Legacy VTK file of the C-alpha trace (Angstrom):
# vtk DataFile Version 3.0
C-alpha trace
ASCII
DATASET POLYDATA
POINTS 396 float
0.001 0.097 -0.167
2.762 2.290 -0.551
1.639 5.754 -2.104
4.962 7.754 -2.398
8.353 8.080 -0.332
6.430 10.105 2.518
3.927 7.465 3.259
4.542 5.215 6.619
4.299 1.529 6.104
1.002 -0.230 6.721
1.190 -2.741 9.943
-1.006 -5.143 10.834
0.622 -4.553 14.653
-0.012 -0.771 14.493
-1.833 0.428 11.590
-2.614 4.068 13.105
0.284 5.935 11.400
-0.659 4.753 8.204
-4.486 5.545 8.888
-3.074 9.198 10.139
-1.396 9.515 6.992
-4.279 9.132 4.439
-6.687 10.843 6.563
-4.342 14.277 6.629
-3.367 13.546 3.029
-6.224 11.862 0.893
-9.473 12.018 3.055
-10.951 9.990 0.000
-8.662 7.590 -1.034
-8.995 5.029 -3.743
-7.179 1.733 -2.510
-5.601 -0.312 -5.203
-8.250 -2.740 -4.888
-10.679 -0.048 -6.148
-12.551 0.541 -2.986
-12.970 4.038 -1.856
-11.467 4.211 1.667
-13.074 6.955 4.058
-11.096 7.933 7.204
-13.180 10.966 8.478
-15.279 10.776 11.669
-17.892 13.162 10.076
-17.719 11.383 6.673
-18.077 7.877 8.146
-21.000 9.123 10.284
-22.553 10.611 7.522
-22.315 7.559 5.173
-23.334 5.074 7.859
-26.660 6.810 8.204
-26.999 7.742 4.540
-30.147 5.838 2.514
-27.568 6.328 -0.627
-25.521 3.413 0.786
-26.195 -0.137 1.811
-24.610 -2.719 3.300
-22.167 -5.260 1.429
-24.670 -8.076 1.267
-28.153 -6.206 0.372
-26.550 -5.249 -2.848
-27.695 -7.210 -5.750
-24.659 -6.586 -7.919
-22.335 -7.488 -5.310
-24.048 -10.543 -4.079
-23.673 -12.781 -7.227
-19.627 -12.769 -6.424
-19.634 -13.445 -2.859
-18.654 -17.114 -1.914
-21.142 -19.383 -0.355
-19.974 -18.355 3.257
-20.191 -14.856 2.470
-23.644 -14.902 1.032
-24.524 -16.951 4.217
-23.626 -14.151 5.989
-25.142 -11.485 4.167
-28.286 -13.180 4.383
-27.922 -13.537 7.785
-27.066 -9.736 8.341
-30.014 -8.713 6.327
-32.469 -10.645 8.826
-30.846 -8.223 11.499
-31.395 -5.127 9.458
-34.366 -2.535 10.178
-37.616 -3.266 8.913
-36.933 -7.010 8.276
-39.451 -9.805 8.450
-39.567 -11.621 11.040
-38.444 -8.800 13.227
-35.495 -10.255 14.451
-33.718 -7.021 15.114
-36.669 -5.807 17.192
-36.979 -8.880 19.285
-32.995 -9.638 19.895
-32.685 -5.771 20.910
-35.605 -5.988 22.945
-34.417 -8.971 24.645
-30.959 -7.732 24.928
-32.344 -4.591 26.544
-34.107 -6.332 29.098
-30.988 -8.862 29.635
-28.399 -5.862 30.239
-30.903 -4.468 32.704
-31.309 -7.792 34.720
-27.570 -9.036 33.978
-26.255 -10.432 37.256
-22.907 -8.897 37.488
-21.995 -10.903 40.420
-22.440 -14.143 38.514
-19.964 -12.481 35.728
-17.567 -11.581 38.165
-17.759 -15.115 39.866
-16.979 -16.446 36.454
-14.071 -14.186 35.934
-12.720 -14.733 39.575
-12.999 -18.888 38.954
-11.074 -18.811 35.728
-8.313 -16.493 37.329
-7.818 -18.287 40.234
-7.718 -21.657 38.106
-4.249 -19.705 36.664
-2.728 -18.628 39.781
-0.430 -21.316 39.946
1.910 -20.211 37.106
3.577 -17.051 36.433
2.991 -16.939 32.843
-0.472 -17.010 30.900
-1.520 -17.291 27.475
-4.154 -14.140 27.678
-6.355 -14.753 25.055
-6.931 -18.737 25.530
-6.486 -18.831 29.043
-8.790 -15.877 30.066
-10.386 -13.777 26.968
-12.175 -16.788 25.398
-13.453 -18.832 28.389
-14.559 -15.571 29.804
-16.186 -13.887 26.761
-17.368 -17.381 25.590
-19.060 -18.118 28.957
-20.859 -14.892 29.005
-22.198 -15.297 25.526
-23.582 -18.932 26.313
-25.343 -17.477 29.379
-27.049 -15.026 27.249
-27.886 -17.626 24.320
-29.221 -19.928 27.199
-26.665 -22.785 26.698
-27.639 -24.771 30.028
-24.482 -24.476 32.461
-23.513 -28.013 32.364
-22.655 -27.837 28.685
-20.977 -24.808 28.858
-17.436 -25.784 29.715
-17.116 -28.715 26.802
-18.724 -26.429 24.562
-15.990 -23.682 25.152
-13.270 -25.998 25.091
-14.597 -27.089 21.503
-14.602 -23.465 20.484
-11.258 -22.989 21.544
-10.001 -25.729 19.329
-11.329 -24.016 16.389
-9.505 -20.792 17.209
-12.202 -18.393 16.080
-12.787 -20.144 12.809
-16.834 -21.227 13.288
-17.947 -18.450 11.593
-17.763 -20.388 8.357
-20.255 -22.768 9.934
-23.024 -19.972 9.335
-23.364 -21.837 5.706
-25.677 -24.540 5.967
-24.490 -26.362 3.029
-21.053 -26.945 4.711
-23.019 -28.965 7.820
-23.224 -31.672 5.392
-19.565 -32.378 5.562
-19.329 -35.319 7.736
-15.500 -35.407 8.036
-15.515 -32.237 10.387
-16.063 -33.662 13.840
-15.651 -30.476 15.394
-18.243 -28.606 12.960
-20.564 -31.609 13.681
-20.491 -31.386 17.269
-20.684 -27.622 17.155
-23.991 -27.852 14.865
-25.341 -30.478 17.221
-24.843 -28.554 20.279
-26.982 -25.732 18.744
-29.683 -27.968 17.144
-30.181 -29.238 20.803
-30.204 -25.993 22.276
-32.982 -25.025 19.763
-34.990 -28.075 20.695
-34.584 -27.534 24.465
-35.774 -23.961 24.307
-38.508 -24.720 22.051
-40.039 -27.252 24.669
-38.903 -25.041 27.400
-38.396 -21.423 26.497
-36.766 -18.940 29.020
-35.254 -15.776 29.363
-32.509 -15.883 26.839
-31.765 -15.039 23.545
-32.438 -18.284 21.804
-35.877 -18.280 23.197
-36.265 -14.630 22.148
-35.557 -15.441 18.326
-37.611 -18.862 18.410
-40.613 -16.633 19.697
-40.994 -14.942 16.258
-40.047 -17.916 14.027
-42.369 -21.068 13.219
-40.874 -24.584 14.414
-39.971 -26.457 11.203
-36.610 -27.717 9.620
-35.898 -24.976 7.196
-36.632 -21.866 9.890
-34.283 -24.275 12.436
-31.775 -24.143 9.611
-31.687 -20.361 9.642
-31.769 -19.782 13.268
-28.650 -22.108 13.347
-27.009 -19.512 11.227
-28.451 -16.710 13.035
-27.202 -18.052 16.251
-23.454 -18.824 14.803
-23.205 -15.039 13.805
-24.434 -14.213 17.340
-22.026 -16.603 19.080
-19.484 -15.037 16.995
-19.960 -11.332 17.390
-20.595 -11.874 21.529
-17.206 -14.477 21.473
-14.829 -13.165 18.872
-15.172 -9.378 18.835
-14.975 -9.324 22.946
-12.018 -11.313 22.646
-10.370 -8.887 20.556
-11.327 -5.884 22.817
-9.829 -7.637 25.544
-6.746 -8.478 23.951
-6.045 -4.943 22.392
-7.143 -3.408 26.101
-4.461 -5.361 27.590
-1.730 -4.090 25.080
-3.112 -0.658 25.674
-2.705 -0.664 29.304
0.461 -2.237 29.740
2.856 -0.097 31.867
0.040 2.365 32.641
-0.126 1.788 36.048
-2.346 4.490 37.501
-4.733 3.350 34.736
-4.704 -0.262 35.995
-5.177 0.832 39.692
-8.603 2.472 38.748
-9.886 -0.233 36.966
-9.024 -2.375 39.682
-10.571 -0.074 42.342
-13.467 1.046 40.607
-16.030 -1.564 38.611
-18.171 1.661 37.650
-15.177 3.147 36.106
-14.084 0.129 34.331
-17.289 -0.082 32.286
-17.352 3.671 31.526
-13.950 3.329 30.125
-14.953 0.683 27.771
-15.847 3.408 25.203
-12.499 4.970 25.431
-10.599 1.820 25.253
-12.468 0.813 22.266
-12.080 4.344 20.327
-8.418 3.812 20.661
-8.174 0.572 19.503
-11.479 -1.196 18.017
-11.922 -4.490 17.283
-14.173 -3.281 14.384
-11.888 -1.593 12.017
-14.060 -1.146 9.102
-17.415 -1.393 7.367
-17.787 -2.316 3.647
-20.919 0.030 2.095
-22.168 0.121 -1.621
-23.268 3.053 -3.120
-26.824 3.159 -4.851
-26.638 6.718 -6.038
-23.574 8.665 -6.859
-21.911 10.331 -3.791
-19.840 13.485 -3.942
-17.267 13.873 -1.040
-14.609 16.660 -0.843
-14.938 17.282 -4.750
-14.887 13.690 -5.624
-17.777 11.811 -7.182
-18.226 8.378 -6.333
-20.085 6.655 -8.855
-23.179 4.393 -7.843
-22.157 0.730 -7.413
-18.908 2.084 -5.545
-17.186 -0.220 -2.817
-16.981 2.539 0.414
-14.818 1.245 2.926
-15.519 2.931 6.283
-12.325 2.925 8.299
-13.882 2.960 11.802
-10.277 2.746 13.291
-9.140 5.979 11.460
-12.263 7.730 12.436
-12.226 6.719 15.905
-8.800 8.765 15.750
-9.780 11.887 13.788
-8.203 14.949 15.407
-11.427 16.997 14.045
-13.686 14.926 16.512
-11.141 14.160 19.260
-8.510 16.304 21.271
-5.326 14.069 21.497
-6.716 11.269 19.459
-3.381 9.430 19.755
-3.782 9.535 23.448
-5.798 6.776 25.306
-7.543 9.036 28.169
-10.116 6.699 30.131
-11.574 9.470 31.651
-13.040 10.312 27.775
-16.424 9.777 27.320
-16.540 9.291 23.671
-18.900 9.276 21.241
-17.030 6.664 18.894
-17.989 4.484 15.823
-16.658 1.189 17.289
-19.869 -0.167 17.902
-21.107 1.328 14.253
-24.073 3.859 13.740
-27.682 3.845 12.599
-28.741 0.887 10.996
-25.350 -0.588 11.187
-25.119 0.200 15.256
-24.287 -3.207 17.145
-27.445 -4.421 19.162
-25.271 -5.522 21.788
-23.172 -2.731 22.804
-24.441 -2.008 26.152
-23.998 -5.623 27.234
-20.472 -5.426 25.843
-19.585 -2.185 27.769
-20.899 -4.752 30.979
-18.788 -7.349 30.081
-15.644 -5.498 28.970
-15.660 -3.535 32.128
-16.049 -6.830 34.036
-13.279 -8.887 32.496
-10.840 -5.782 32.623
-11.573 -4.993 36.302
-11.160 -8.824 37.454
-8.218 -9.366 35.961
-6.732 -6.344 37.461
-7.943 -7.346 41.020
-5.935 -10.412 40.522
-2.913 -9.486 38.481
-0.713 -6.927 40.534
1.194 -6.280 37.129
1.935 -7.819 33.910
4.185 -7.966 30.635
4.067 -9.402 27.608
6.842 -11.786 26.782
8.917 -10.063 23.825
7.938 -11.259 20.417
5.330 -13.354 21.809
2.185 -10.997 20.803
0.558 -12.220 17.348
-2.219 -10.333 15.519
-4.785 -11.613 13.732
-4.795 -10.648 9.799
-8.340 -9.724 9.160
-8.594 -5.955 7.546
-12.594 -5.807 8.922
-11.347 -7.012 12.607
-8.034 -6.234 14.816
-7.179 -8.280 17.973
-4.384 -10.270 19.232
-4.374 -14.158 18.374
-1.938 -14.659 21.278
-0.445 -12.937 24.199
2.209 -14.367 26.311
2.371 -12.601 29.344
4.679 -13.003 32.571
2.214 -12.443 35.583
2.826 -10.994 39.273
-0.431 -12.233 40.932
-2.280 -10.115 43.424
-2.302 -12.478 46.602
-3.937 -9.768 48.697
-6.892 -9.463 46.531
LINES 1 397
396 0 1 2 3 4 5 6 7 8 9 10 11 12 13 14 15 16 17 18 19 20 21 22 23 24 25 26 27 28 29 30 31 32 33 34 35 36 37 38 39 40 41 42 43 44 45 46 47 48 49 50 51 52 53 54 55 56 57 58 59 60 61 62 63 64 65 66 67 68 69 70 71 72 73 74 75 76 77 78 79 80 81 82 83 84 85 86 87 88 89 90 91 92 93 94 95 96 97 98 99 100 101 102 103 104 105 106 107 108 109 110 111 112 113 114 115 116 117 118 119 120 121 122 123 124 125 126 127 128 129 130 131 132 133 134 135 136 137 138 139 140 141 142 143 144 145 146 147 148 149 150 151 152 153 154 155 156 157 158 159 160 161 162 163 164 165 166 167 168 169 170 171 172 173 174 175 176 177 178 179 180 181 182 183 184 185 186 187 188 189 190 191 192 193 194 195 196 197 198 199 200 201 202 203 204 205 206 207 208 209 210 211 212 213 214 215 216 217 218 219 220 221 222 223 224 225 226 227 228 229 230 231 232 233 234 235 236 237 238 239 240 241 242 243 244 245 246 247 248 249 250 251 252 253 254 255 256 257 258 259 260 261 262 263 264 265 266 267 268 269 270 271 272 273 274 275 276 277 278 279 280 281 282 283 284 285 286 287 288 289 290 291 292 293 294 295 296 297 298 299 300 301 302 303 304 305 306 307 308 309 310 311 312 313 314 315 316 317 318 319 320 321 322 323 324 325 326 327 328 329 330 331 332 333 334 335 336 337 338 339 340 341 342 343 344 345 346 347 348 349 350 351 352 353 354 355 356 357 358 359 360 361 362 363 364 365 366 367 368 369 370 371 372 373 374 375 376 377 378 379 380 381 382 383 384 385 386 387 388 389 390 391 392 393 394 395
């Protein structure tokens, strides 16, 4: 991605210097792949709410070129769009809002404490697999209604998949009986659907089933929808936890505040997301020509809304490259408008509790040199592994 000699090299480890350069030099930037990259906050906010733009999966011209998995993701995301029938988005948002108000924070804290207590025998931890994964996956299991006695086994299956289960959203892939982990994963969701049809509860699976007639075709779609919701509630939150841990290393005063105050920790999640968002970009398709900063973008063009760049736009945020936990930013890490994350409030509570309990148990930590690996996705950002040296807080 070299434009000229003054341009910094794009880096998966730290893309923000490159974002800043593009933002300053080319606010409407044509990528080598032919997409229009938008980096300004106000431009991004406007386009995410602009009826002249549609989600990539809702554009008929784009849809025909998608892979089977991408088509399944697009169809499932479309079901969560405002105005869709059945009213999945309305039902899910209503249920998540209810759960958010009723979230048992003590139960979530107990889960975090149990995980961390089990790790205290060692002075080293692989943060993503040892803590971030079981904590975030355990939370989404409770939200979805997975029976408690099945959570640990389900979590271990997903851990072995290393976040690779989004491809299971494609129903046609279920027929491949050679993949034992996939079969176990899908069978677990089938059992959950059967259980919640017989005995509905105060959980997200029951809320979805309440608006879907019971038949095999609908159950297949519900499984695809649940795969997407599991992935969003698990993988995105894992990425948040990893990004936050990297950002907070050596910041002892911030760690102290997160350790001592749960409300502060929950409120700090927004600034941590602004500073290094798990969601890095959103792809839109223009339905009409759009003029932006003197550049006419034709209908049918791909718009890459750079969330990571917009969240550090100096025209919107003072000292955007500084992490200031007391800041309460209106960031784009949860999207905006029709693309707003339906589980944003639950994510804030979960992220805050996860960090609060980690720092309650850990007095200080340091990543082992050259042992942070980053996932290679343009849409999402987060470490795939972080090996830590740990000093435990034995007086917690």
